[in-house]
Every structure is written in structure tokens, then in C-alpha cells.
C-alpha positions as CSV (number, residue, x, y, z in Angstrom):
1,X,6.8,61.7,282.9
2,X,3.5,59.8,282.4
3,X,3.7,56.1,283.1
4,X,1.0,53.6,282.3
5,X,1.2,50.0,283.7
6,X,-1.4,47.4,282.5
7,X,-2.2,44.2,284.4
8,X,-4.9,41.6,284.4
9,X,-4.4,39.6,281.2
10,X,-4.1,35.9,280.9
11,X,-5.4,32.7,279.3
12,X,-9.0,32.1,279.5
13,X,-11.6,29.8,277.8
14,X,-14.1,31.4,275.4
15,X,-17.1,32.6,277.3
16,X,-15.0,33.7,280.3
17,X,-14.2,37.1,281.6
18,X,-11.3,39.3,282.5
19,X,-10.7,42.6,284.0
20,X,-7.8,44.6,282.7
21,X,-6.4,47.5,284.9
22,X,-4.1,50.3,284.0
23,X,-2.4,52.3,286.6
24,X,-1.3,55.8,285.7
25,X,1.2,58.1,287.2
26,X,3.2,61.2,286.4
27,X,0.4,63.8,286.0
28,X,-3.1,64.6,287.0
29,X,-4.9,61.5,285.8
30,X,-8.5,63.0,286.3
31,X,-7.8,65.6,283.6
32,X,-7.3,63.3,280.7
33,X,-9.3,60.9,278.6
34,X,-8.0,57.3,278.4
35,X,-8.2,54.6,275.9
36,X,-7.7,50.8,275.4
37,X,-6.3,49.4,272.3
38,X,-5.4,45.9,271.1
39,X,-3.2,44.3,268.6
40,X,-3.5,40.8,267.3
41,X,-0.5,39.0,265.5
42,X,-0.1,40.3,262.1
43,X,-2.8,43.0,262.6
44,X,-2.8,46.7,263.2
45,X,-3.4,48.2,266.7
46,X,-7.0,49.2,266.9
47,X,-8.9,51.0,269.5
48,X,-11.2,49.0,271.7
49,X,-12.8,51.6,274.1
50,X,-12.2,55.1,275.3
51,X,-13.4,57.1,278.3
52,X,-13.6,60.8,278.9
53,X,-11.7,62.5,281.7
54,X,-14.9,62.4,284.0
55,X,-16.1,59.0,282.8
56,X,-19.4,60.5,281.6
57,X,-18.6,59.6,278.0
58,X,-17.5,56.3,276.5
59,X,-16.8,54.9,273.2
60,X,-16.7,51.3,272.0
61,X,-15.6,49.6,268.7
62,X,-18.5,47.8,267.2
63,X,-16.9,44.4,267.7
64,X,-16.9,44.7,271.5
65,X,-20.1,46.6,272.2
66,X,-22.2,44.8,274.8
67,X,-19.2,42.6,276.0
68,X,-16.6,45.2,277.1
69,X,-17.0,47.9,279.6
70,X,-14.4,50.8,280.2
71,X,-14.5,52.6,283.5
72,X,-12.1,54.7,285.7
73,X,-11.4,55.5,289.3
74,X,-9.9,58.9,289.4
75,X,-9.1,58.5,293.0
76,X,-6.9,55.5,292.3
77,X,-5.6,56.9,289.0
78,X,-6.7,53.6,287.3
79,X,-8.7,52.8,284.3
80,X,-10.4,49.4,283.8
81,X,-11.5,47.2,281.0
82,X,-14.0,44.6,282.0
83,X,-14.3,42.0,279.2
84,X,-17.1,39.4,279.3
85,X,-18.1,36.5,277.0
86,X,-14.5,36.4,275.5
87,X,-14.1,35.1,272.1
88,X,-11.0,33.6,270.4
89,X,-10.9,36.7,268.2
90,X,-10.3,38.8,271.2
91,X,-6.9,37.2,271.6
92,X,-4.4,40.1,271.4
93,X,-2.1,42.3,273.4
94,X,-4.1,44.9,275.1
95,X,-2.6,48.4,275.5
96,X,-3.6,51.3,277.8
97,X,-3.1,54.8,276.3
98,X,-3.3,58.4,277.3
99,X,-3.2,61.6,275.2
100,X,-1.0,64.6,275.9
101,X,-3.9,66.9,275.2
102,X,-6.9,67.3,277.7
103,X,-9.7,66.2,275.2
104,X,-13.2,67.0,276.3
105,X,-14.6,63.8,274.9
106,X,-13.2,60.4,273.9
107,X,-10.4,60.4,271.3
108,X,-10.6,57.3,269.2
109,X,-7.7,57.5,266.8
110,X,-4.3,56.0,267.6
111,X,-2.6,59.4,266.7
112,X,-4.6,61.1,269.4
113,X,-2.7,59.2,272.0
114,X,0.9,59.9,273.1
115,X,1.6,57.7,276.0
116,X,1.2,53.9,276.0
117,X,1.7,51.0,278.4
118,X,3.8,47.9,277.8
119,X,0.7,45.8,277.1
120,X,-0.9,42.8,278.6
121,X,-1.5,39.6,276.7
122,X,-5.1,38.2,276.5
123,X,-5.4,34.8,275.0
124,X,-8.8,33.1,274.5
125,X,-9.0,29.3,273.9
126,X,-11.8,27.8,272.0
């Protein structure tokens, strides 16, 4: 069974940085794309970034381009989300997700993903 465990969230001031981590287990991590989503209070869960199985391809939502960086270490079965220049509007629960299918590229729809972590809270104060 695939398990995803996020860590690294917290309370930071605007302009600060965080690095979120997602440790995966239960199958061959390196064969699958991974994604990060976030959900703010009262809003839908939206994709933030995605990365292909090899790490060669990445996707970013327009709202985070230039500030967020997704990466992966297949040897450690871990995907990361580096978040710089945090803004109050980045406040949300951040989720790591994995698809059941071995996509070649970077799936971006929530329905493309089948496995979800428990989420980690990121709160940005102004």
C-alpha cells in the first residue's frame, strides 16, 4: 500500500522560506510522477506543482512560478517543495500526491492522483 508522509510545514513571516518533504513508501517510487497540492480554508484543493518520474519535467501553477521549486530524490523516495518569498495567500494545507498510473509526464488534475498524504499546514503571517 502506498503511503505518503509530508513534513516541513510551519508558521513563517511573509518573505520567508520553507522546504516541504514527502516521504513515499509501498512501491517503486522512481516509476511515478508526483504532485503537490494545497487547500486554503473555504477553497478547493488546487495543484501547486508536479514532477515527472525522472525529474526531467516539472509543472507549476501560475501563482507560484518563480517562487516554488519541486524536486525529487529517487534514492531517498522523497519529493520536495521549496517555497521562497512566502506570501499570506500561500497559507494552506499542502498535500503530497501520487498517481496509480505510471504517467510519462506531469499530471496536473486532482483526478489524476490516487494516493494522498495527510497534509502539512503552512501559515504565512503578514
